[in-house]
C-alpha positions as CSV (number, residue, x, y, z in Angstrom):
1,M,19.0,12.1,10.8
2,K,17.7,12.5,7.2
3,H,14.4,11.1,5.8
4,S,13.8,10.5,2.1
5,T,11.4,13.2,0.9
6,Q,8.7,11.2,-0.8
7,P,7.1,7.7,-0.7
8,A,9.7,5.2,-1.9
9,D,9.6,1.7,-3.3
10,L,11.7,0.2,-0.5
11,T,12.6,-2.8,-2.7
12,A,14.0,-0.5,-5.3
13,T,15.8,1.5,-2.7
14,I,17.4,-1.7,-1.3
15,L,18.6,-2.7,-4.8
16,D,20.0,0.8,-5.4
17,L,21.9,0.5,-2.1
18,L,23.2,-2.9,-2.9
19,A,24.3,-1.8,-6.4
20,S,26.3,1.1,-4.9
21,S,27.7,-1.0,-2.0
22,R,26.3,1.4,0.6
23,P,25.8,-0.3,4.0
24,F,22.3,-0.3,5.5
25,A,20.0,-2.1,7.8
26,V,16.3,-2.9,7.5
27,A,14.0,-2.2,10.4
28,T,10.6,-4.0,10.5
29,V,7.8,-3.8,12.9
30,L,7.0,-7.5,13.8
31,K,4.3,-6.8,16.3
32,A,2.3,-3.8,17.5
33,D,-0.2,-4.1,20.3
34,Y,-2.8,-1.6,21.4
35,S,-2.1,2.1,20.6
36,T,1.0,2.5,18.4
37,P,2.1,5.0,15.8
38,V,2.4,2.3,13.1
39,K,1.2,-1.3,12.7
40,A,3.0,-4.6,12.0
41,G,4.7,-4.6,8.7
42,A,5.9,-1.0,8.8
43,K,9.4,-0.8,7.5
44,A,12.4,1.5,7.1
45,V,15.7,1.2,5.4
46,M,18.4,2.8,7.5
47,E,21.7,3.8,5.9
48,A,24.9,4.1,7.9
49,D,25.0,7.9,7.3
50,G,21.7,8.3,9.1
51,T,19.4,8.5,6.1
52,I,16.1,6.8,6.6
53,H,13.7,5.6,3.9
54,G,10.2,4.8,5.1
55,T,9.3,4.8,8.8
56,V,8.8,2.5,11.8
57,G,6.8,5.2,13.7
58,G,9.1,8.2,14.2
59,G,10.0,9.6,17.6
60,T,11.7,7.6,20.3
61,V,11.0,4.2,18.8
62,E,12.6,5.2,15.5
63,A,15.5,6.8,17.3
64,E,16.2,3.5,19.1
65,A,15.9,1.5,15.8
66,Q,18.3,4.0,14.2
67,R,20.8,3.5,17.1
68,L,20.6,-0.2,16.8
69,A,20.9,-0.1,13.1
70,R,24.4,1.5,13.3
71,Q,25.4,-1.5,15.5
72,V,23.8,-4.0,13.1
73,V,25.5,-2.5,10.1
74,L,28.9,-2.8,11.9
75,A,28.4,-6.2,13.3
76,G,26.4,-7.8,10.6
77,V,24.1,-9.5,13.2
78,P,20.3,-8.9,13.4
79,T,18.7,-7.8,16.6
80,V,15.1,-7.9,17.9
81,F,13.9,-5.4,20.5
82,D,10.7,-4.6,22.3
83,F,9.6,-1.0,22.9
84,D,7.1,0.2,25.5
85,L,5.2,3.3,24.6
86,G,3.5,3.5,28.0
87,G,5.2,6.5,29.5
88,P,3.4,7.7,32.6
89,G,2.5,11.2,31.6
90,V,3.0,14.1,29.2
91,D,6.0,15.5,31.1
92,E,7.9,12.3,30.5
93,P,10.3,12.0,27.5
94,R,9.1,8.5,26.7
95,A,6.2,7.9,24.3
96,I,2.8,7.8,25.9
97,C,0.7,6.1,23.2
98,G,0.1,3.2,25.5
99,G,1.1,0.3,23.2
100,T,4.0,-2.0,22.8
101,M,6.1,-2.8,19.7
102,R,8.5,-5.5,18.7
103,L,11.0,-4.7,15.9
104,L,13.6,-6.5,13.9
105,V,16.7,-4.6,12.8
106,A,18.5,-6.8,10.2
107,P,21.6,-6.2,8.1
108,S,21.4,-6.3,4.3
109,S,22.8,-9.8,4.4
110,A,19.7,-11.2,6.1
111,A,18.2,-11.7,2.7
112,S,20.1,-12.5,-0.5
113,P,20.3,-10.0,-3.4
114,E,18.7,-12.6,-5.6
115,D,15.6,-12.5,-3.3
116,Y,15.4,-8.7,-3.7
117,Y,15.8,-9.0,-7.5
118,R,13.0,-11.6,-7.6
119,A,10.8,-9.4,-5.4
120,S,11.4,-6.4,-7.7
121,A,10.6,-8.5,-10.8
122,T,7.4,-9.7,-9.2
123,L,6.3,-6.2,-8.4
124,A,7.2,-5.1,-12.0
125,R,4.8,-7.8,-13.3
126,R,2.1,-6.5,-10.8
127,E,2.1,-9.8,-9.0
128,R,2.2,-10.7,-5.3
129,G,4.4,-12.6,-3.0
130,V,5.5,-12.9,0.6
131,W,8.7,-12.3,2.6
132,L,9.2,-15.0,5.1
133,T,11.5,-14.3,8.1
134,T,12.5,-17.0,10.4
135,L,13.4,-15.9,13.9
136,P,15.0,-18.7,16.1
137,L,14.4,-17.6,19.7
138,G,17.6,-16.8,21.5
139,C,19.7,-17.1,18.4
140,E,19.5,-13.8,16.5
141,A,22.5,-14.5,14.4
142,S,20.5,-17.2,12.6
143,I,17.6,-14.9,11.5
144,E,17.0,-15.3,7.8
145,T,14.6,-13.7,5.3
146,R,13.5,-15.1,2.0
147,F,11.0,-14.2,-0.7
148,I,8.3,-16.5,-2.1
149,A,6.3,-15.5,-5.1
150,A,2.6,-16.1,-5.0
151,N,2.8,-18.8,-7.7
152,E,5.4,-20.7,-5.6
153,L,3.3,-20.9,-2.4
154,G,2.0,-24.4,-3.2
155,T,5.5,-25.8,-3.2
156,H,6.3,-24.5,0.3
157,R,6.7,-27.2,2.9
158,G,6.9,-27.0,6.7
159,F,5.8,-24.3,9.1
160,P,3.9,-22.1,8.4
161,T,1.8,-24.1,6.0
162,S,1.2,-22.9,2.4
163,E,-2.4,-22.3,3.4
164,A,-1.3,-19.9,6.2
165,L,1.0,-18.1,3.7
166,A,-1.8,-17.8,1.1
167,A,-4.3,-16.5,3.7
168,S,-1.9,-13.8,4.9
169,L,-1.3,-12.8,1.2
170,A,-5.0,-12.8,0.4
171,Q,-5.8,-10.5,3.3
172,A,-2.6,-8.4,2.7
173,T,-2.0,-8.7,6.4
174,P,1.4,-9.3,8.1
175,V,1.4,-11.9,10.8
176,L,3.9,-13.2,13.4
177,L,3.4,-16.9,14.1
178,A,5.1,-19.1,16.7
179,L,6.0,-22.7,16.0
180,P,3.6,-24.9,17.9
181,P,5.3,-26.6,20.9
182,T,4.6,-30.1,19.6
183,A,6.0,-29.4,16.2
184,G,9.6,-29.9,17.2
185,A,12.3,-29.2,19.7
186,A,13.5,-25.9,18.3
187,H,11.6,-22.8,19.3
188,F,11.2,-20.1,16.7
189,E,8.8,-17.6,15.2
190,V,8.0,-16.8,11.6
191,F,7.0,-13.4,10.3
192,I,4.9,-13.4,7.1
193,E,5.0,-10.1,5.3
194,P,2.9,-9.8,2.1
195,L,4.5,-8.0,-0.8
196,I,1.7,-6.1,-2.7
197,P,2.2,-4.0,-5.9
198,K,1.8,-0.3,-5.5
199,P,-1.9,0.5,-6.0
200,V,-2.8,2.1,-9.4
201,L,-5.1,5.1,-9.6
202,L,-6.7,5.4,-13.0
203,I,-8.3,8.9,-13.2
204,V,-10.7,9.3,-16.2
205,G,-10.7,13.0,-16.9
206,G,-8.0,15.6,-16.6
207,G,-9.8,18.7,-15.3
208,H,-9.3,20.5,-12.0
209,V,-10.7,17.8,-9.8
210,A,-8.6,15.2,-11.6
211,Q,-5.5,17.3,-11.1
212,A,-6.1,17.9,-7.4
213,T,-6.9,14.2,-6.8
214,A,-3.7,13.1,-8.6
215,A,-1.6,15.5,-6.5
216,Q,-3.0,14.1,-3.2
217,A,-2.9,10.5,-4.4
218,F,0.8,10.9,-5.3
219,L,1.6,11.7,-1.7
220,L,-0.3,8.6,-0.7
221,G,1.9,6.3,-2.8
222,F,-0.4,5.6,-5.7
223,E,0.9,4.9,-9.2
224,I,-1.2,7.4,-11.2
225,V,-2.6,7.1,-14.8
226,V,-4.7,9.8,-16.3
227,L,-7.0,9.1,-19.3
228,E,-8.4,11.9,-21.4
229,D,-9.9,12.4,-24.8
230,R,-8.7,16.1,-24.9
231,P,-5.0,16.5,-25.6
232,E,-4.8,19.8,-23.7
233,F,-6.0,18.1,-20.5
234,A,-3.7,15.0,-20.9
235,H,-0.4,17.0,-20.7
236,P,2.0,15.5,-18.1
237,K,2.9,18.9,-16.7
238,L,-0.6,19.1,-15.2
239,F,0.1,16.1,-12.9
240,P,2.6,14.9,-10.4
241,P,6.0,13.5,-11.5
242,G,5.8,10.0,-12.9
243,T,2.1,10.2,-13.9
244,S,1.3,8.3,-17.1
245,T,-1.1,10.1,-19.3
246,R,-3.1,8.6,-22.2
247,C,-5.2,10.5,-24.7
248,G,-7.8,8.7,-26.8
249,A,-11.4,7.4,-26.9
250,I,-12.5,6.9,-23.4
251,A,-14.3,3.5,-23.8
252,E,-11.6,2.0,-26.0
253,E,-8.8,3.1,-23.7
254,L,-10.6,1.9,-20.6
255,A,-11.3,-1.5,-22.1
256,A,-7.6,-1.9,-23.0
257,F,-6.3,-0.8,-19.6
258,P,-4.9,-3.8,-17.6
259,A,-6.9,-3.2,-14.4
260,D,-6.6,-5.6,-11.5
261,R,-7.6,-5.9,-7.8
262,D,-5.0,-3.3,-6.9
263,T,-6.6,-0.7,-9.3
264,F,-8.7,2.3,-8.2
265,I,-10.8,4.1,-10.8
266,V,-12.0,7.6,-10.4
267,L,-14.4,9.0,-13.0
268,V,-14.3,12.8,-13.1
269,T,-14.8,13.7,-16.8
270,R,-16.3,16.9,-18.2
271,G,-19.9,15.8,-18.1
272,H,-22.4,13.1,-17.3
273,Q,-22.4,11.6,-20.8
274,Q,-18.7,11.0,-20.7
275,D,-19.0,9.6,-17.1
276,S,-21.6,7.1,-18.3
277,I,-19.5,6.0,-21.2
278,A,-16.5,5.5,-18.9
279,L,-18.6,3.7,-16.2
280,R,-20.1,1.3,-18.8
281,A,-16.6,0.4,-19.9
282,C,-15.3,-0.4,-16.5
283,I,-18.3,-1.3,-14.2
284,R,-17.7,-5.1,-14.5
285,R,-13.9,-4.9,-14.1
286,P,-12.6,-6.8,-11.0
287,V,-11.0,-3.7,-9.4
288,A,-10.7,-2.4,-5.8
289,Y,-12.7,0.7,-6.3
290,I,-14.8,2.7,-8.8
291,G,-16.0,6.1,-7.9
292,M,-18.0,8.5,-10.1
293,I,-18.5,12.1,-9.5
294,G,-22.1,13.3,-9.6
295,S,-25.0,15.0,-7.8
296,R,-27.7,13.2,-5.8
297,R,-30.0,13.8,-8.7
298,K,-27.6,12.6,-11.4
299,V,-26.6,9.3,-9.8
300,P,-30.1,7.8,-9.6
301,L,-30.8,8.8,-13.3
302,V,-27.6,7.1,-14.4
303,R,-28.4,4.0,-12.3
304,R,-31.8,3.7,-13.9
305,Q,-30.3,4.0,-17.4
306,F,-27.8,1.2,-16.7
307,L,-30.4,-1.1,-15.3
308,E,-33.0,-0.5,-18.0
309,N,-30.4,-1.0,-20.8
310,G,-29.0,-4.1,-19.2
311,W,-25.5,-2.5,-18.8
312,A,-25.3,-3.6,-15.2
313,T,-27.3,-5.4,-12.5
314,A,-28.4,-3.6,-9.4
315,E,-25.7,-5.4,-7.5
316,E,-23.0,-4.3,-10.0
317,F,-24.1,-0.7,-10.0
318,D,-24.5,-0.4,-6.2
319,R,-20.8,-1.3,-5.6
320,I,-19.9,2.0,-7.3
321,Y,-19.1,4.9,-5.0
322,A,-21.4,7.5,-6.5
323,P,-21.6,10.4,-5.6
324,I,-17.9,9.9,-5.2
325,G,-16.0,10.6,-1.9
326,L,-16.8,10.8,1.8
327,D,-19.4,13.3,3.0
328,L,-17.1,15.9,4.4
329,G,-19.2,18.8,3.3
330,A,-16.6,19.5,0.6
331,V,-17.0,22.6,-1.5
332,T,-13.7,23.6,-3.1
333,V,-11.8,21.5,-5.6
334,P,-9.0,20.6,-3.0
335,E,-11.7,19.6,-0.5
336,I,-13.5,17.4,-3.1
337,A,-10.1,15.8,-3.9
338,T,-9.6,15.2,-0.2
339,S,-13.0,13.5,0.1
340,I,-12.1,11.2,-2.8
341,T,-8.7,10.2,-1.6
342,A,-9.9,9.7,1.9
343,Q,-12.5,7.3,0.7
344,M,-9.9,5.4,-1.3
345,I,-7.8,5.1,1.8
346,V,-10.7,3.6,3.7
347,V,-11.4,1.1,0.9
348,R,-7.7,0.2,0.6
349,R,-7.2,-0.3,4.3
350,K,-10.7,-1.6,5.4
351,G,-12.2,-3.1,2.3
352,A,-15.2,-0.8,2.1
353,A,-16.2,2.8,2.9
354,V,-19.3,4.8,3.9
355,R,-21.2,6.1,0.9
356,I,-22.8,9.5,0.4
357,A,-26.5,9.2,1.0
358,L,-28.7,9.9,-2.0
359,S,-31.5,11.5,0.0
């Protein structure tokens, strides 16, 4: 069994496999209750030669998905299976996490190539959408998946409602819904799977902390952009593969950057003056996260400057994570980068993170 070596855009992977006519199946976690290695929405593309892109939890559950994937590829018929991770003890070969999972393993034909192309184009525009999989109970051969762009949700009719689709998309939360018994004679479930663009990490500054943060964020699947006003610190060789570097005036470059709700901004410039310039240029942007490096003494001084000059309200400034990162007792550059990326993970997954106390 071979795993792809770095985080992959599974939509792009699927398009590559379709273009090269390589057979594959897609395994998706539909439901995960109690303690499980992954949650609903986890996904893996499984090629006929054993290569796996992504993961549905590893271990015995992934081995079973892989076994079924070979059958699905040959037969062209989807299958749904339940997996119990409640092994009785550590001496048992079965997983002992204690939870249960339901997984769908579907052939490439479950969704049309056109849907994958539309999904890829939606991501390229940094827009959102949902995958909608219909699962008629007792008739796995009829399982179908289709893609609906966010701007098309209002035209959706039937079950689930367009409001339910929009709610799942807004919360970025996959959900498995059952058709209400009174809605019709047929019994089926629908899995709503939000498609969200890869988060963008805009790092302002190119020094040691910036480089270490970029290296860790790359492993977490962020699309990385580095902004510097010093050419020697904006060289691509200092950062992970695929990093976009921009060199220019900080305020102008930040103002022109197309930030959105999937953007994370880390301010780690060479000094407090540059940090303040950068913060002033982005503090009112509707982004997911803004963090600014600084000491417990520096941050209150910057806050007072912003409030006295009318550059931000107290509410606007207090949404900034400053001092940046989680309070891990970090001392070294790699440890500081870990505290930053850990905080971004919490914000990304839970909406907000604990802040470092100023006193």
